[in-house]
N, C-alpha and C positions, 0 to 999 in steps of 0.2 A: 504493500500500500504506499509506503514512503516513496518508492521510486515513481510511482504514478503521480503522486502529489509534487514530487520535485520537478516534473515536466508540466505541471498544471499551468493553464493560462491566468492563474489567480493565486492568491495567498490566503490562506484561512487562518483564523486565530488558533492559538495552540489548542484550546479546548472549546471549539465552537458549540454554542447552545443550539439545541434543535430548532428553536424559533428562529434563529439567525439563518440556519440552513434552509428552512422551509420558506423564509422570506426571499432568500436567494433563488431558490427553485421557482417561485412564483414570478420573480422579476424576468426569468427567461421567457415566460408566457406573456409578460407585460409589454413586449415589443411587437408592434403591429406586423412588421415584416416577419418575424419568427412565426407569429400566430398564423399568418397567411400561408407560410411554407407548410406548416403542419396541416393546415386544412387541405392543402394540394396533395400532400402525400398521405392522407388518411385513408383514401380509397384504393391506394395503389402506388407502385414504385414509379418515381420519376427521376430523370437525370438532372444535374445542375443546370445544364442548358435549357431543358424543358421548363424548369422551375423559373429560371430567370425571364424566359420569354413570357410565360404566363403572368408574371408579376410585373413585367416591364421595367425591371431593374437590371443593373449591370451584374454580369456574372461574378466578378470578384466580391461584390457586396453580398451576394446571395451565398457564395462559397464561405464567406466569413461567418454568416449567420448559421449555415448548416454545420460548420465546425463547432460552434457553440452548442447547437441542439445535439450533435453527436456526442460531444464530450459529456454532456450532462444527462445523456440516456434517453433523450426524447426520440431520436431517429437511430436507425442502424442502416448499414450499407451492404450492397452486393456489387462486386466488380464484374463486368462483362467486357473483356479485352481492355480497351483504354477508358471505357465509360464506367463511372460509379453510380449506382441507383441507390436512391433514398427511399425509406419507408418508415412508417411509425414503428418504434421499437416495442411498444406495449399498448395494447388496446385501451388500457386505462387512461392513457394521455387523451385520446379522442373523447372518452367519458368525462374527463375534467373539463375539456372545452365545451362540451354539450351541457354540463352542469352549470358552467359559468354563463352560457347563453340563457338557460332557464332563469337563473337568478337575475340576470340583466333585464330580461323582459319585465320583471317585477319592480325594477329599480332603475330603469334607463334615464328617467328625468333627473334623478338625483345624482347619478353617476356623471351625466353630462353637465350638470351645474356644479360639480365638486371643484372647489379651487384649491384643494390641498394635494391632490394626485394629478400628475400629468400637467401641471402648470406651476406658476410661482406660489409657494406657501404664504399664507397671511399670517402664520404664527410667529 
């Protein structure tokens, strides 16, 4: 485990609290591009080129987001010659997104009006 963490694209506290890790986990889902990527690969594999084209984003940007999603266990890959195909790593990821959608339907106006998340904090 130490070797994996030594190469990680982040640094964790010596003894991270579960709440800190869970908040970090949800920040992965908090990025609109990463969320759109997960929605694209939810129903089947796609290459980075296919994802970039569907999103209308530059391939390097999409690759960066895919690296984050892969590192954190949201997607997994399959190589076919020179092409890497991405897919959801665990069906529960799609379930979390759908649960979020259901909760959002009941609270969309409040989320849209929230000035503390996704904007400048008033506190």
